[in-house]
C-alpha positions in Angstrom: 244.7 -113.0 -67.9 241.3 -111.9 -67.9 238.7 -113.2 -70.1 239.1 -110.5 -72.6 242.7 -111.1 -72.9 242.4 -114.8 -73.1 240.1 -114.3 -75.9 242.7 -112.2 -77.6 245.7 -114.5 -77.3 243.2 -117.7 -78.7 242.1 -115.4 -81.5 245.8 -114.5 -82.5 246.6 -117.9 -82.5 243.8 -119.0 -84.4 244.5 -116.3 -87.2 248.2 -117.6 -87.5 247.1 -121.3 -87.5 244.5 -121.0 -89.7 247.0 -118.9 -92.0 249.9 -121.8 -91.8 247.1 -124.4 -92.8 245.5 -122.3 -95.7 249.0 -121.3 -97.1 247.3 -117.6 -97.2 249.0 -114.9 -95.1 247.2 -113.2 -92.6 247.3 -109.6 -90.9 249.3 -108.8 -87.9 248.3 -110.3 -84.6 249.8 -107.2 -82.4 246.3 -105.7 -83.1 245.1 -108.5 -80.8 247.9 -108.6 -78.2 249.6 -105.3 -78.4 252.8 -104.1 -79.4 255.1 -105.0 -76.3 253.4 -108.0 -74.2 256.0 -110.6 -74.8 254.2 -113.3 -72.4 251.1 -112.9 -74.5 253.1 -113.3 -77.6 254.7 -116.4 -76.2 251.4 -117.7 -74.9 250.1 -117.7 -78.4 253.0 -119.5 -79.5 252.5 -121.9 -76.9 248.9 -122.6 -77.9 250.0 -123.5 -81.5 252.7 -125.4 -80.1 250.6 -127.8 -77.8 248.3 -128.1 -80.5 250.7 -129.4 -82.9 252.2 -131.8 -80.3 248.8 -133.0 -79.5 248.6 -134.0 -83.4 251.4 -135.9 -83.5 254.2 -133.4 -84.0 257.7 -133.9 -82.8 259.9 -131.3 -81.4 263.6 -131.3 -82.5 264.8 -128.3 -80.4 264.6 -124.5 -80.5 265.8 -121.7 -82.9 267.0 -118.2 -81.6 265.8 -115.1 -83.5 266.7 -111.3 -83.3 270.3 -112.1 -82.5 271.4 -109.2 -84.8 271.7 -105.8 -82.7 270.5 -104.0 -86.0 267.5 -106.1 -86.2 266.6 -106.0 -82.6 267.2 -102.1 -83.1 264.7 -102.1 -86.1 261.9 -104.1 -83.8 262.4 -102.0 -80.6 263.4 -104.9 -78.6 267.1 -105.3 -76.6 266.8 -109.3 -76.3 266.6 -112.4 -79.1 263.3 -114.6 -79.3 262.4 -118.1 -79.7 260.4 -120.6 -81.6 260.2 -124.8 -81.8 262.0 -126.6 -84.4 259.8 -129.6 -85.9 261.1 -132.8 -87.3 258.6 -132.6 -90.1 260.0 -129.3 -91.1 263.8 -130.7 -91.6 265.3 -130.1 -95.3 267.8 -132.9 -96.1 271.4 -131.7 -96.5 271.9 -131.2 -100.3 268.0 -131.6 -100.9 265.2 -129.8 -101.7 262.2 -127.9 -100.7 258.8 -127.0 -102.7 257.7 -123.2 -102.4 254.5 -124.7 -102.0 255.6 -125.6 -98.3 256.7 -122.2 -97.5 255.6 -118.7 -96.7 257.9 -115.8 -97.8 261.0 -117.9 -97.0 264.3 -116.1 -96.5 267.6 -118.2 -96.0 269.8 -117.3 -93.1 273.2 -119.0 -92.3 273.7 -120.1 -89.0 275.9 -122.3 -86.5 273.8 -125.3 -85.0 274.3 -126.7 -81.9 273.5 -130.4 -80.4 273.4 -130.7 -76.6 275.3 -133.6 -75.0 274.2 -132.7 -71.2 270.9 -131.0 -70.0 271.0 -127.2 -69.2 268.2 -127.3 -66.1 270.5 -125.7 -63.2 268.9 -123.1 -61.4 271.9 -120.8 -62.5 273.4 -121.1 -66.0 277.0 -119.7 -66.9 278.8 -119.7 -70.4 280.8 -122.5 -68.8 278.0 -124.5 -68.4 277.0 -123.8 -72.1 280.3 -124.6 -73.7 280.6 -127.7 -71.5 277.1 -128.8 -72.5 277.5 -128.6 -76.3 278.5 -131.9 -77.9 279.2 -130.5 -81.4 278.5 -128.0 -83.8 277.2 -128.3 -87.2 276.3 -125.6 -90.4 273.1 -124.9 -90.8 270.8 -123.0 -93.1 267.4 -121.4 -91.4 264.5 -120.9 -93.6 262.4 -118.5 -92.0 259.0 -117.5 -93.1 255.7 -115.4 -91.7 252.4 -116.1 -91.7 252.1 -112.5 -91.6 251.6 -110.5 -95.1 254.5 -108.7 -96.2 256.5 -109.4 -93.2 254.8 -106.5 -91.4 255.9 -107.7 -88.1 256.9 -106.2 -84.7 258.2 -108.3 -81.8 255.0 -109.7 -80.7 254.1 -110.4 -84.5 257.2 -112.8 -84.8 257.0 -114.3 -81.0 253.6 -115.3 -81.7 254.3 -116.9 -85.1 256.9 -119.4 -83.5 259.6 -116.8 -84.5 258.9 -116.7 -88.2 260.3 -119.9 -88.0 259.8 -122.4 -91.3 262.4 -125.2 -92.0 265.6 -126.1 -91.5 268.9 -127.9 -92.7 272.1 -129.0 -91.2 275.4 -130.3 -92.4 276.5 -133.8 -91.7 279.9 -133.3 -90.3 280.1 -132.5 -86.6 282.5 -130.5 -85.3 283.9 -130.1 -81.6 284.1 -126.8 -80.3 288.1 -126.6 -79.9 288.5 -127.9 -83.4 287.3 -124.4 -85.0 287.2 -120.9 -84.6 283.6 -120.3 -83.2 284.1 -116.1 -83.2 286.4 -115.9 -86.0 284.9 -118.5 -88.6 284.1 -117.1 -91.8 280.9 -117.8 -93.3 279.8 -117.4 -96.9 276.5 -118.2 -98.3 276.0 -118.6 -102.3 272.8 -118.8 -104.0 273.3 -120.5 -107.6 277.2 -119.8 -107.5 276.7 -116.2 -106.6 277.9 -114.9 -103.1 274.7 -113.4 -101.2 275.6 -113.2 -97.8 278.9 -113.0 -96.0 279.6 -113.1 -91.9 281.4 -114.3 -89.0 280.7 -116.1 -85.9 280.8 -113.4 -83.7 277.9 -111.6 -85.8 275.9 -113.4 -83.6 275.4 -111.5 -80.3 279.0 -111.1 -79.9 279.2 -114.9 -79.9 276.6 -117.7 -80.4 277.7 -118.8 -76.8 276.2 -115.5 -75.7 272.8 -116.4 -77.3 272.9 -119.9 -76.3 273.3 -118.5 -72.4 270.3 -116.4 -73.1 268.4 -119.4 -74.5 269.2 -121.6 -71.5 268.2 -118.9 -69.1 265.0 -118.4 -70.7 263.8 -121.9 -71.0 264.9 -122.8 -67.7 262.8 -120.0 -66.3 259.7 -121.1 -68.2 260.3 -124.7 -66.8 261.2 -125.8 -70.5 265.0 -126.4 -69.8 266.9 -127.6 -72.7 267.9 -131.2 -72.9 270.7 -133.7 -74.1 270.0 -134.1 -77.8 268.4 -130.6 -78.5 269.2 -129.3 -81.8 269.6 -125.5 -81.4 270.0 -122.9 -84.2 271.9 -120.4 -82.9 271.2 -117.2 -85.2 272.1 -115.8 -88.2 275.7 -114.7 -88.8 275.1 -112.8 -91.8 272.2 -110.9 -93.4 269.0 -113.3 -94.6 268.0 -113.4 -98.5 265.0 -114.0 -99.8 264.3 -117.3 -101.4 262.4 -118.3 -104.3 261.8 -121.2 -106.9 265.1 -122.2 -108.7 267.1 -121.0 -105.9 270.0 -123.4 -104.6 271.8 -122.0 -101.4 275.1 -123.3 -100.3 276.5 -122.3 -97.0 280.2 -123.0 -96.1 281.4 -121.8 -92.6 285.2 -122.0 -91.8 286.3 -125.1 -90.2 282.6 -126.3 -90.1 282.1 -127.3 -93.5 279.5 -126.7 -95.8 275.5 -127.1 -96.1 273.3 -126.3 -98.9 269.4 -126.6 -99.9 267.5 -126.1 -103.2 264.2 -124.4 -103.5 261.6 -125.5 -106.3 258.2 -124.8 -107.4 
């Protein structure tokens, strides 16, 4: 990267970092790094990831975003993206999170996986993914944006850690062979009212497809997925804006349930 590009990447990282620290949203960063340079966007994400690790942060795993073809089309991309999941952004199952910790939050139901094996082969197949998954869990990802009014394009969301915020997982691990990964029905309720529905295959045709994309991507950048990693594989139904007083409860057929409440 040239010095000017480096300065722009650093400036974008600083803009997002300060927005998070102050709890005040910022302008998009695409005016600094461009509309379609994914490498620069991931470079921005990496700067803030490295700083957070240096400050004692612990990465639990990864999240996969943009697994909906409709959302990909909306943002003008043909692939998912990824961000880091942090230990200190876990919401306990059945617990609550304060809106003061969040920025423009939205909730989406996902199937989470925990790996039992490293995924570090030079060439990774779907079979490798299936054999590496130790178990699945129902999950709610709380996405959030540091960018005002969710005015994002692909480079904005990648730079912003794939719009990751918080996460919660259910406590009943299920082996892949014990539920229908593609056909499992999901229902998300907010204060007892159904607000989102979907099925497993809504995630890129199969959550395994999303996992394969991530495994190949992480291997290509020298950060292969490891045993013990938690992976949120992508939404299997529409996301829903969250506000104080909301109580989201997700059930996924064969996987069980998970819930989280939002307070002032």
